[in-house]
C-alpha positions as CSV (number, residue, x, y, z in Angstrom):
1,M,0.2,0.6,0.0
2,D,1.1,3.4,-0.4
3,S,-0.1,5.2,2.1
4,P,-1.3,5.0,5.8
5,E,-4.8,6.3,4.8
6,K,-5.6,3.8,2.0
7,T,-4.6,1.0,4.6
8,D,-7.3,3.2,6.6
9,V,-9.8,2.9,4.0
10,L,-9.5,-0.3,3.1
11,L,-10.2,-1.5,6.8
12,E,-13.0,1.3,7.2
13,K,-14.5,-0.7,3.6
14,V,-13.7,-4.7,5.3
15,T,-15.6,-3.8,8.1
16,D,-18.4,-2.1,6.3
17,L,-18.8,-4.7,4.7
18,N,-18.5,-7.8,7.3
19,Q,-21.1,-5.2,9.1
20,L,-23.5,-5.6,6.4
21,Y,-23.1,-9.3,5.8
22,K,-23.6,-10.2,9.5
23,Q,-27.5,-7.8,9.4
24,V,-28.0,-10.4,5.6
25,A,-27.1,-13.6,7.7
26,E,-29.0,-12.5,11.2
27,L,-32.3,-11.8,8.5
28,V,-32.3,-14.8,7.0
29,L,-31.3,-16.6,10.0
30,H,-34.5,-14.9,12.0
31,E,-35.8,-16.1,8.9
32,H,-35.4,-19.9,9.5
33,G,-35.9,-19.3,13.0
34,L,-32.1,-20.0,13.4
35,S,-29.4,-18.5,15.1
36,S,-25.5,-18.0,14.1
37,S,-24.9,-20.0,17.1
38,A,-26.8,-22.9,16.1
39,I,-25.5,-23.0,12.4
40,N,-22.0,-23.0,13.6
41,L,-23.2,-26.1,15.8
42,I,-24.8,-27.6,12.7
43,K,-21.8,-27.3,10.2
44,L,-19.4,-28.2,12.6
45,M,-20.9,-31.7,13.5
46,G,-22.5,-31.8,9.7
47,D,-23.3,-36.1,9.6
48,S,-21.4,-37.5,12.0
49,E,-22.1,-38.8,15.9
50,Y,-20.5,-36.1,18.6
51,T,-20.4,-36.2,22.4
52,L,-21.0,-33.5,24.1
53,K,-17.3,-33.1,24.8
54,Q,-16.0,-33.9,21.4
55,I,-18.8,-30.9,20.4
56,T,-16.6,-29.0,23.3
57,E,-13.6,-29.4,21.8
58,L,-13.6,-29.1,18.5
59,S,-16.2,-26.0,18.7
60,R,-12.9,-24.1,21.4
61,L,-16.4,-22.8,23.9
62,D,-17.1,-23.1,26.7
63,K,-19.2,-26.5,28.1
64,S,-22.4,-24.4,29.3
65,T,-22.7,-22.5,26.2
66,V,-23.0,-25.8,24.0
67,S,-24.9,-26.9,26.5
68,R,-27.3,-25.0,26.0
69,Q,-26.9,-24.4,23.1
70,M,-27.1,-28.1,21.9
71,N,-30.3,-28.2,24.1
72,A,-32.2,-25.8,22.3
73,L,-31.7,-27.7,18.8
74,V,-32.6,-30.6,21.0
75,K,-35.9,-29.1,22.1
76,K,-36.6,-27.6,18.6
77,D,-35.9,-31.2,16.8
78,F,-32.8,-30.3,15.3
79,V,-30.7,-32.3,17.0
80,T,-31.3,-36.2,18.8
81,K,-30.1,-36.7,22.2
82,T,-29.0,-40.6,22.8
83,T,-27.6,-41.5,25.4
84,G,-24.8,-44.7,25.4
85,Q,-24.5,-48.2,26.2
86,D,-22.2,-45.4,29.5
87,K,-24.8,-44.0,31.1
88,R,-22.7,-41.0,31.1
89,F,-22.5,-39.9,27.6
90,A,-25.0,-38.6,25.0
91,Y,-24.5,-38.4,21.9
92,F,-25.4,-35.5,19.4
93,T,-26.6,-36.3,15.7
94,I,-28.8,-33.8,13.3
95,T,-31.5,-34.6,12.3
96,E,-33.0,-34.1,9.2
97,K,-35.3,-31.9,10.0
98,E,-32.4,-29.2,10.9
99,Q,-31.0,-30.7,7.3
100,T,-33.6,-29.4,5.4
101,V,-33.9,-26.7,7.6
102,F,-30.2,-26.1,7.6
103,S,-30.4,-26.6,3.7
104,E,-33.2,-24.0,2.8
105,Y,-31.0,-21.8,5.3
106,H,-28.5,-22.1,3.0
107,S,-30.0,-21.6,-0.5
108,H,-32.1,-18.4,1.5
109,L,-28.8,-16.7,1.6
110,E,-27.6,-18.0,-1.7
111,K,-30.7,-16.3,-3.3
112,K,-30.5,-13.2,-1.1
113,F,-27.1,-12.5,-2.2
114,E,-28.0,-13.1,-6.3
115,S,-30.3,-10.2,-5.5
116,I,-27.9,-7.7,-4.0
117,L,-25.8,-9.0,-6.9
118,T,-28.1,-8.3,-9.3
119,G,-26.7,-5.8,-12.2
120,W,-23.3,-6.7,-12.0
121,T,-21.4,-8.5,-14.8
122,Q,-20.4,-12.5,-14.4
123,E,-16.7,-11.0,-14.9
124,E,-17.0,-8.1,-11.2
125,V,-18.3,-11.1,-9.5
126,H,-15.1,-13.3,-10.6
127,M,-13.6,-10.5,-9.9
128,L,-14.7,-10.0,-6.9
129,T,-14.2,-13.3,-5.1
130,V,-10.4,-13.9,-6.1
131,L,-10.1,-10.7,-4.6
132,I,-11.7,-11.5,-1.3
133,G,-9.7,-14.5,-1.8
134,R,-6.6,-13.2,-1.7
135,L,-7.2,-11.0,0.6
136,N,-7.7,-14.1,2.8
137,R,-5.2,-16.0,2.2
138,S,-3.0,-12.9,2.8
139,M,-4.6,-12.4,6.2
140,T,-4.0,-16.4,6.7
141,N,-0.7,-16.3,5.6
142,R,-0.3,-13.9,8.2
143,I,-2.5,-14.7,11.1
């Protein structure tokens, strides 16, 4: 970068983009009765079965937070909780209902962004994708 002023402007633009993305994502989440923490746990679990301890380790969240989130997902029938032979452990898996809701959420979010990018050429969208990818790689390499 040529000057600190350009860096400041870039940081402002990245911050603005991040805040606007969060607003769009939160709107779509709300419409589907989901929370960002629920989506993060669902992505983390995928098609696998996990104990609370495993989810806590993978998510790097506090055990009480994960427990509260998982219990909320169980109440919504998004996750099933089963007790293993050893009664000390419960196992969590994603339900078909949640897979459907997650798929609808993801599809809705994609459509929302397609709408946002209406009027952009394919070349502009491609260029934005390339530049964001490059920024992500640069940030990853410098962390």
